[in-house]
LODRENFI-228964 format. One record per residue: residue in three letters; x, y, z of N, C-alpha, C, O, CB in turn. Coordinates in steps of 0.1 Angstrom, whole numbers, plus 5000, padded with zeros to 4 digits. Last residue first. Glycine has a CB too. Example, Ala and Ser with C-alpha at 12.3 -4.5 7.8 and 13.67 -1.06 7.14 Angstrom:
ser512849785071513749895071512950005079513450115080514149945057/ala513249435078512349555078513249675078514249675085511349555090/
***
This chain:
asn697214326163696714246150695914106155695514026146698214196140/val698514356186697514376188696814326172695714276173697414526195/asp701714346180700914206183699314256186698614156188701714116199/gly702314566173702014486163701114346166700314276160703314466158/ile703814756187702414726190701614626179700414616179701614856190/met706214786177705814746196704714706198704414636207705714846207/ser706114616146706414736157706214676172706014566176705314886154/ser706014516111706314496126706514616135707114716130707614416128/his706414596083705314526091705414466104704714366107704914436085/lys707914806074708614676081707714566086708114466091709514706093/leu706515006068707814976060708414826062709214756055708915096065/val704515036085704215056070705314966064705114876056704115226066/lys705815016112704514906107704114926090703514836084702814956118/lys707515206110708015076110706814986108706914886101708715046123/lys706015456108706915396099707215246098707115176088708015456102/tyr704415426132703715396121704815376107704515306098702715516120/glu706615446149705915326151704915316135704815206129704915326167/thr707515716146708315596144707515476142707915406133709115576154/arg705315876153705915846138706615746134706515696123706715926136/leu704915776177703815756171704515756155704415666147702615876176/ile707315876190707415736190706015686180706015566176707415686207/glu707116126194707816086182707615936177707615886166709416106185/asp706316176219705216176208705716146195704916136186704616306206/thr708416136236707116056238706116036224705415946221706316126250/ile709916366224710616226223709116106223708916026215711816216238/phe708116606203708616556215708816396216708016316211707816616225/leu708716686167708116636181708716596190709816556188707216556181/pro709016856140709616796149708716766163708116866167710716866150/val707416746108707116856122707816796134707416696139705316876127/ala708216696078708616656090708916766102709916826106709816586086/gly705716876057707016816061707116736074706016716080708116906062/phe703016976055704017026066705517006067706417066074703516966078/lys701916866033701416976037702917036047703617136044699816926045/lys703416616030703416696020703016836022703516926016702616636011/glu702316486054703816526051703816586040705016626040704816426051/ile699516496054700316606063701516636059702016746058700616566078/asn699216276031698816416030699616546043700116656040697016406033/arg700616076041700816136030700416276028701116366025700416076022/val698516016062699816056063700416126052700916236055700515966067/met696215926049696116046056697616106059697816226058695316006070/ser697215746028696615866025696615976034696916096030695315856022/glu697715536049698715606039698215756037698615856043698915526024/ala695215486058696515546067697315636058697615756059697515426072/glu694015406036693515526041694515576052694615696055692015506048/his695215176031695315296021694815406026695115516021694615276008/arg695015006053696415086049696215186041696915286042697515016041/gln693114886073692714986060694115046061694315146068691315126063/gly693714716092693914686080693214766069692814716058693714556080/lys693714806118692314746115692414696099691414646093691014886118/ile696114896120695914786129694814726123694714596123695614826142/leu695915136103697114996100696514866106696414756100698715026109/leu694515276118694215216109694515086102693914986098694215286103/cys696015336141694715256145694215206131693515106131693415346154/ile697915466127698415326132697315256135697315136133699315316143/ala696515696122696915626110697315486115697015396107698115706102/tyr696215816147694915756140695315666128694515586124693915866135/gly699115916148697915766159697215696151697215576148696415826172/tyr699216066128700015936131699615826139699615706137701115966138/thr697316256138697216206124698416056124698115956117697716346112/asn698216346162697216296163696816226148695916146148696416376170/lys700516466153700816356163699416286164699416166166701416406180/thr699716666134700916576132700816436140701116316135702116646137/val697916826150697616776140698516656136698016546136697516866131/glu700116926169699116806174698316736161698116616161697816886186/asp701517076152702316976161701116876164701116756162703117056175/ile699817286142700417226134701017056141700816946135701617346130/arg696817376153698017356159698817236148698417116147697717306176/lys694617546148695617586136697017526144698117586142695617776131/leu692117506159692917596165694617626158695417706162692917536178/arg691017336142690117436144691517526150691817626143688617406154/lys692917146141692717166128691817276130691717346120692317056118/ala692717006165694017086162693717156149694617236146695416976162/val690116936168690217046178691517086170691517206168690417016195/glu690316696153689516786148689616946158689217046154687916706147/leu692416556162692416626151691516716146691816796137692616566145/gly691216456186692416546186692816616173693516716173693516476191/lys689116306179688716446186690016546185690016666183688316426203/ser690816116167689816196158689716316164689916416158688516146157/phe692116016193693116066180691916146168692416236161693915886171/asp690115916207690916046213691516106202691616226201692016016225/thr689015706187687815826192688815946195688816056190686715776211/met691415556189691015616172690015756177690115876173689815456159/ala691015446212692515536206691915626196692115756195693815436199/ser688715296211689015416222690015506218689915626219689515366235/asp689915096198688515186189688815316200689115426196686415106190/ile692214966208692315056197691315156190691515246182692714986188/asp693514926231692314966231692015046220691715166221692015026242/his696114826237695714766226694114806226693414716223696114606225/gln697715016250697114936262696214826252695714746258696115046273/met699115176230699715096239699114986244699714876244700015166249/leu696315346229696915246219697715096222697414976219697915326214/lys696015466251695215366252695415276239694815166237693915426254/ile698515646246698415526259697515416254697915306253697715596274/lys697615756227699115716226698915576236699015456234700315856232/gly695415916238695115826224696415746224696215626221694915926208/ile696516066256695515966262695515876250695515746252693916026268/gln697916226236698616176251697416046254697715926254698516336265/ala696016326220697416236215697616176227697516056227698816326209/tyr694516486240693916396232695116296226695016176229693116466220/tyr696216656252695516536261695216446253695516336256694316566269/arg696516916239697816796241697316666246698016566244699116846253/ile694117066243694416986232695616876232695616766227694717086222/glu694317226266693617086267693917026254694116906255692017086269/arg695217456259696017366267695717206267696417106269696017416280/thr693117566246694917576237695417496247696417446242696017756235/glu690917516262691117456251692417456245692917366239690317476244/asp690117596293691417646284691717546274692717486275692817676293/asp688617586317687917616301689217696295689417816293686217726300/leu689017456338689617616338689317656323689717766318691617626340/gly688417206338687717286348687917466346687217566350688417216363/lys690017096318688917096313687817196322686817256317688516956312/lys692417066339692417166325690817196321690417316321693217086309/leu691616886354691817006359691817116349691317226351692917006365/lys691116636334690216686345690116836352689116896356690316596355/asp693916626327692916676320691516746324691016846320692716596312/ala695116526351695516686343694516706335694116816334697116706334/glu693816276353693816396362694016516358693416616362694516376371/leu694516146328692816186327693016296343692216386344691215986329/cys697016146334696716226322695016276325694416386325697016116306/lys697115966357697416106358697416176346697816286347698716126363/ser696015716342695215786354695515946357694716026358695715706369/leu697715696322696615736317695715776332694815866331696015606306/ala700215626337700415726328698815776324698715896323701215676315/phe699415366351699615496358699415626348698715716351701115496365/ala699115176328698015226335698115356341697215446339697815146344/tyr701815206315700515276308699315316316698615416315700015176297/asn704815236320703915216327702415276326702015366334704515236337/lys706715276301705815196298704915146307704415046306706215106293/lys708415516305708615376313707715266311707915166318708515406328/phe707015696293708315656288708815516294709415426289709315766293/phe704615686308704615646295705815576287705915476280704215756288/ala705715806330705015686329704915616319705015496319704015706332/thr706216076319707315986327706815836327707615756325707516046342/glu703816146310704816146300705916036306706215936300705416306298/ala702616196337702416096326703216046316703315926313701716136321/asp704216386346703916236353703616166343704316066340702816226365/ile703616566330704616526329704816416337705716346333705316606330/tyr700616616337701016586325702316536323702316446315700816686318/tyr700916696363700416586362700816516347701216396346699016596364/leu702016956359702916866367702316736364703116636362703016906383/asp700017056347701017036338702116936346702816856340701717186334/ala698117106365697917016356699116966349699316846347697017066346/leu699517286382699417146388699017056376699316936376698317136401/ile698917496365700417436365700517306374701417226373701617556372/lys696317536369697017516357698317456356698717386346697017616351/lys696017566394695517436392696117436377696417316373693817426394/lys697417846398698017716405697517576399698217476398697517716422/asp695417986383696817966376697817866385698817816380697618126374/ser693417956402693317896387694817846382695217736378692618026376/gly694417896435693517966423693817896409694317786408694018136421/asp696517976462695517906456694917976444694818106443694517866466/pro699918096458698518146462697517986457697917906448698218316452/leu702817876455701717986447700517986456700117876461701317936429/lys704217686466704617816469703617946465703618056470705717836462/met703617466453703117456465703417616471702717656481703717326473/ile705417526429704017526428703517546441702917656442703417406422/asn708117436441707717586435706217626434705817736438708217596421/glu708017156443708117226455707517376451706617436457709617226461/glu707317106416706317066427706617136438705617186444706216926430/cys710017106405708917176400707617206409707117316410708417096389/leu711616966423711717106424710317186417709817296421713117146418/thr710516696412710216746428710816876432710616916444710916646439/arg711416726386710016716390709816746404708916826408709416576387/glu713916736388713516836384712216846387711716956391713716846373/ile714516486401714916576408714016706403713416776411716516586408/glu713416326375712816306389713316416398712316456404713316166396/ala715616406358714416426353713516436368713116546371714116296344/asp718116276374717616426370716416446368715816506377718116496359/ala717115996366717416036379717316216378716316276382719115976384/phe716915956339715615946348715716016360714816086365715215796352/asn718016056310718516076325717216076332716416176331719416216328/gly717216056286717315906293717615936306717415846313718415816287/ile716816266270718016186271718316106279719516066282719016246271/ser714216326277714416306262715816226261715916136253714416466253/leu714416376305713416256302714216226287714716116285711316296302/tyr715716626305716216506307715816376307716516276309716616516316/tyr713616776294714716776285715816656292716616596285715416946285/gly711916776314711316696296712416706290712416646280710016786283/his712816886332712316756333712416686318712816586314710816766338/leu713117146322714417036325714116926327714916836325715317066336/his710417216322711117156310712417116311712817036302711317236300/arg709817196350709317126344709817096330709916986326708117156345/his711817446358711917286360711117196355711617076355711917246373/ala710217636346711817586340711917446346712017346339713317686344/lys707817606360707817586346709317546340709517456331707317716340/ser709017706383708417586384708417536369708917436366707117596392/val709417966378710617886382710317736378711117656372710817916398/leu707118076374707918066359709317956367709917876360708718276351/ala705718076397705017996383706217976374706217876367703818096374/tyr707518226411707318076414706718006403707117896400706518056425/asp709118496412708218456403708218276402708918206394708518536389/asn711418646422710318566431709318526421708218536427709518656443/ile713118786407711718856405710918776416709818816419711018846389/lys715118586408715318716412713818806413713718896421716418776403/ala713818366398714118386411714718506417714718526429714918306413/ser713918416368712718396376713018416392712218496397712018246373/tyr716818436364715918596360714518576370714118666377715218596338/asp717518186368718118306377717118426374716718506383719918346372/ile715718006354715518006367716218146374715718196384716017856371/ser716918086327715718136330715218136346714518216350714818076322/lys719217936330719618076332718118126332718018226340720518136319/leu718117646330718817696339719217886340719317946351720017606337/phe717317676301716517656313716917686327716217746335716317516313/phe719417716287718517816286717517826298717117926304717817796274/asp720517486294721617616295720417736296720417826304722917636278/asp719217246282719317336297720117466303720117516314719817246306/pro719517256255718417356263718417366276717817456283717017316261/ser723117386249721917296251720617356258720617456264722317186259/asp724217596248724617526237723717406237723517336227726217486236/phe725017966252723917876251724217756244724517786232722817946245/ser727618076276727218016263726017916265725917836274728317946257/lys728318406286727118316288727118216275726618256265725818406289/gly728918666279729918576287729318436289730018356295730218636302/cys726718786266727518856279728118766286727918766298726618936289/tyr726418496247725618616252726118686266725918626277723918566254/ser726618286223727218316234726118476236725318526229729018326230/phe724817976206725318126208725918176222725718106232724018206205/ser723817706186724517756203725017906199725617926188726217636210/lys721317636167722617666167723017736183722317816188722817766155/ala719217406160719417516170720817556173721317506183718717476182/lys720117226143718917326136718917436145718717546141717217256135/lys721817036156722117076144721517206134722017256125721916956138/lys720416986180721517056180722017126166722417236165722416976185/gly716517026180718016936178719417056176719317166172717916826161/leu714017126180714917146168716117056166716517016155715517276168/leu713217086208712517016194713517026181713616926173711117096189/leu714917246223714817086221714217006213714616886210714317036229/ala714817496210716117406208715917266209716417186202717117436218/thr712217506222712717536210713517466203713217396194713217626209/trp712617526249712017426245712217416228712417306223710517436249/gly714817756250714917616256714217506248714717416242714317596270/leu713117976241714317936232714717786236715017696227715818056234/asp711117966259710617946247712017876238712017776230709918106243/leu712618036284711817916283711617866266711817746262710517956290/leu713718296274714618156276713818026278714417926274715518166288/thr711118436278711818366262713018316266713418256256712218486248/thr710618406304710018356295710518306280710318206274709218426295/ala713018566312712818416319712018356309712418256303712018416335/cys712918816300714018706299713718586301714118496294715018726306/leu710618896312710418846296711718786295711718686289710218966283/lys711318946336710318856334710218806318709818696315709118926338/asp713319176330713419016338712518906335712918796331713219006352/arg714219376315712719326317713019176322712719076316711719336301/asn716319556310716019516323714719456328714119476338716219606330/leu717119596284716019686290715719636301714519666305714819686282/tyr718919396279719419526276718619636283719119746287719319536261/asp716819196280718119196287718719346290719019396301719019116278/ala715119236258714519236272715919256282715819346291713719076276/ser717319196237716419316239716319346252717019436258715019286235/lys717718916240719119016239718319166244718719236253719919026219/tyr715218806237716118806250717018896249717318956259716718686253/val714618886212713818906222714518926235714519016243712818806222/met716818756197716518896196715818946204716119066207716018926185/ile715918486202717418556206717618676206718518726213718218516198/ala713518466190713718466206715018516210715118586220713518326212/ile714118476163713518616168713518596184713618696192711818656162/lys715018236162716018336156715418436163716218486171716118356139/tyr713018046169714418056175715018176175715518236185715317966168/arg711018106150710818096165712118136172712318236179710317956170/ser712618006128712118136129711718166144712318266150711018156120/gln712217706138713417786135713417966135714118036142713817736122/tyr709417686140710317656150711617756149712017846157710717506147/ala706817716129707917756123709117776134709817886135707517886116/ala704317576140705317506139706717586128707417516121704617356135/ala702617796144702617746133703717646129704017626117702517856126/ile702917796172701617746170701817696156701417586153700317846174/tyr705117936172705217836176703917756173704017636173705617836187/phe704618196160705518096151705717966159706417876154707118166147/val703118276181702318226168703118166161702718066155701718326159/arg705118306200703918226201703318196189703018076188703118276209/ser706418486189707318406193705918306194705918216185708318446207/phe705018736187705418646173705818496179705518386174706918726162/val705018826212703918796206704118706192703218626188703318916205/ala707818916213707518836221706018736218705818616220707518906233/gly707919106195708518976190708318886200708718766197710018986185/ile706319336204705819256190706619116189706119016184706319356176/asn708019396226706819366227706019306215705119226217706419466231/cys710619346219710219306232708519286230707919186231710619426244/val710919526197711519406194710519306206709819206202713419416198/asp710119766208709319726201709619586195708719526189709119816194/asn712719776224711419786231710019716224709219646230711019946234/phe714519836208714619716211713219706220712719586221716119676218/glu715919926180714219946185713919836191713319746186713119956172/lys718019906165718119896178716819976185716820076193719519956182/asn718019826139717919966140717819966155717520086158716620016131/lys717919536144719319606138719119766140720219826141719519566121/tyr715619506154716519476161718019586154718719666160716619306161/met713919566130713919676143714819636152715119726160712519686151/asn714519356112715019506108714719616123715319726125713919576092/glu713619146125714819166125715419306119716519356121715219056120/ile711119186121711619216139712819236139713419296147711319116151/tyr710819176096710119326101710819316117711019416124707819346100/lys711718896090712519036086712119136094713019196100712319096071/arg709618786105710718766109711818876105712618936113710918636105/asn707518836084707218926100708618896107708918986116705718856111/glu708118746061707818866064708018916077708519026080706818886061/gln708218436069709118536066709018666066709918716072709418526057/ile705418396075706418406088707718486082708218576089707018256094/met704418466051703918546062705018546073705518636079702518486068/ile705618256035705818416031705518506044706218596048704718466017/ser706717996050705718036045706418186044707418226049704318016055/lys708617836060708717856046707917966042708218026032708417736038/asp708217766084709217846084709317896069710017986066710517776089/gly704517756082705717676089706817826082706517936078706117476081/ile700717716086701717766079703417726086703317656097701417916079/phe697517646080698817606083700017666077700217666065698917476080/gly695417776067695717806080697117736087697617766097694317776088/asn695117736043694217646049694817626066694717536074694217496039/glu696717946033695217956030694417836040693217856044695017936012/leu699117866039698317956045697017986042696318056049698818056044/asn699417656019699517636035698917756043698217736053701017616040/asn699417795994698317666000698317676016697317706023699017485995/thr701017945983700118025994699117906000698217916009699018165985/arg702717805968703517905980702217955988702317995999704518075972/lys700617705951701617625958702117685970702017625981702717595950/asn699917945939698717855944699617755955699217735967698017775929/ser702018005925701318105934700318035945700118065957700418215923/ile702017795906703117835916702517925927702617895939704317905909/ile699817855893699917725897701017735911700817695922700417635884/thr700218095880699118075891699217935899698717925910697818065884/ile702318065859702518135874701418105887701618095899702518315872/ile701117875845702617835854702617945867702817915879704217875843/met699218035835698917925842699917895851699717885864698717815834/ser701118205821700118275833699618175839699318195850698818385827/ser702018045802702718085810702418145823703018135834703218155805/phe699617985789700417865794701217935804701017895815701417775782/ala699118265779698218195784698818065796698518065808697518135772/ile701418275758701518365770700318295780700718265791701218545764/leu700618025740702118035749702018155760702618125771703418085738/val698318115733698418005739699618015746699618015759698417905731/phe699518365720698318395730698218235734697518255744696818485723/ile701218275697701818345708700618345722701018335733702318495701/ser699318115684700718025691701118115700701418075711702117975681/val697918325673697118195679698318115689698118075701696518065663/val699718435656698918515669698318425678698218445690697718615666/val700218215637701318265645700618335658700818295670702318385636/ala697718195625698318095632699418135643699518095655698817985622/ile697518465614696518385626697018295632697018295644695318315622/lys699518445595699418535606698418515617698718555629699118655600/phe698718245579699918245587700018355595700818335604701018235580/val696318385567696418215576697418195585697318135596696718085566/leu697218555554696118595562696518445573696918445584694418615553/ser700718525542699418525541698618515555699118485566699118415534/gln703318795545702818645544701318645542700718755539703118555559/asp703919035542704118965526703518855530703018795520705718935520/glu704519125569703319185560702919125546702019165539703619345557/phe705519025594704918935582703918975572702918915568704318825586/leu706219245609707319145605707019105593707619125583707419025613/gln703419405615704519465610705919375603706519415593704919555621/val702019165625701319265611703019355604703519355593699719445619/ile703519125644703419015633702919095622703319075611702418885637/gly703119315662704519305657704519205645705419195636705519265668/ile700219305667701019465662702619385654702919405643701719605683/ile700219115681699319105666699919235659699919255647697219115667/gly701619115703702219025692701419045678701818995667702018875696/leu700119295718701719335712702119255701702719285691702919315724/val698119165723697819285714699319325708699519365697697119415723/thr699418935740698618925726698519045718698719045706697118885729/gly700519095760701419015752700719005738701119045728701818885759/val697819185771698919275765699819195755700019235743699819335776/val696818925776696119005770697219125764697319135752695019045781/gly698718845796698118735785697718825776698218805766696918625789/met698619025817700119015808699518925794700018955783701618915819/leu696118955825696419065819697519075811697519115800696519135826/trp696818695837695918725823696318865818696918875807694118735827/gly698718775856698718675849698018695834698518695823698118575857/phe697118965870698319035864698618915856698818955845699619105874/leu695418775882694518855875695718935865695418965854693518955885/gln696818585895696218535885695518665873695318665861695118435893/thr697618795916698518695908698118665895698718705885698618565914/tyr695318845928696118955924697118895914697418955903696919035936/lys694518565940693718655930694418755923694318755911692618715936/lys696818535955696818455946695618505935695818495923696518315953/met696618745975697818725969697318685956697318765947698618615976/
***
């Protein structure tokens, strides 16, 4: 795209110059040769400058895409979203389900949460129309978690078939209905895990604990195997998040390492990625700064390779806090400024948002909950 835009810009410069020369010869026949040359050069410079501006704009619009980091405003996301919207308008529901479900994951990795939310609604309605219960269940989980990250202002509520979806738990509970209908205990457990996360985010520890128990009960109904291990690792992960939220860092670290060990045995790097920031932030709160930096650094390396904007964001803030503690303020601010310019304010789950909050406190107010480690 950038290559063609540059070519077009310079081509227009050449054409414009030629036309300018012809026009000048006709308009200023009585003028001196020096005057004519001066006017031609001025026009050429003006057109060349215009083509340069076009190139700069093009570079800016495609910068995130070239670096593998994209979001709701990227051309690729917008075009693919329109493609799915057109299929939905044309009632091509089967295609909406098959293609939209794939893009839902792509949009999540790209942190294009609003686009994901919009297409997931279309996928859900299409899947329900076609009686594809499992896809309904998984899409409702996507919708609920995306709504949780976006918040009420950006994740607009909607109604469908007499059911109103106003908050994340509405999506998760409806997902359970579909999953239970087809006896998919893995999806039921995942819905309860997401409900646990939602209740944790609003400080409702009692209901969060109930959902944790229901999650485990459904996991135990699964046959032994890699799938069960993956879901068990997710259970340990939420145990670590709960303990972190309650500032029980030693227990949080033990559960996180337990989950990480299970995941590594399954060789699933796309799922392992989240443990770097989780372990790093726990060690940060335990004042083990050097070790935390190692985890955040590794997390950044893997996140960039996997194109995970959310993980890049949280690991950057964690690493920047460590730099601030070590007195490397310039390096810390440079790192954060770079990702904020590139991605903006990427929504994070509440226990990860702490990293962004603490970084900003430390920079702006020179104080934070971990300030005593200096």
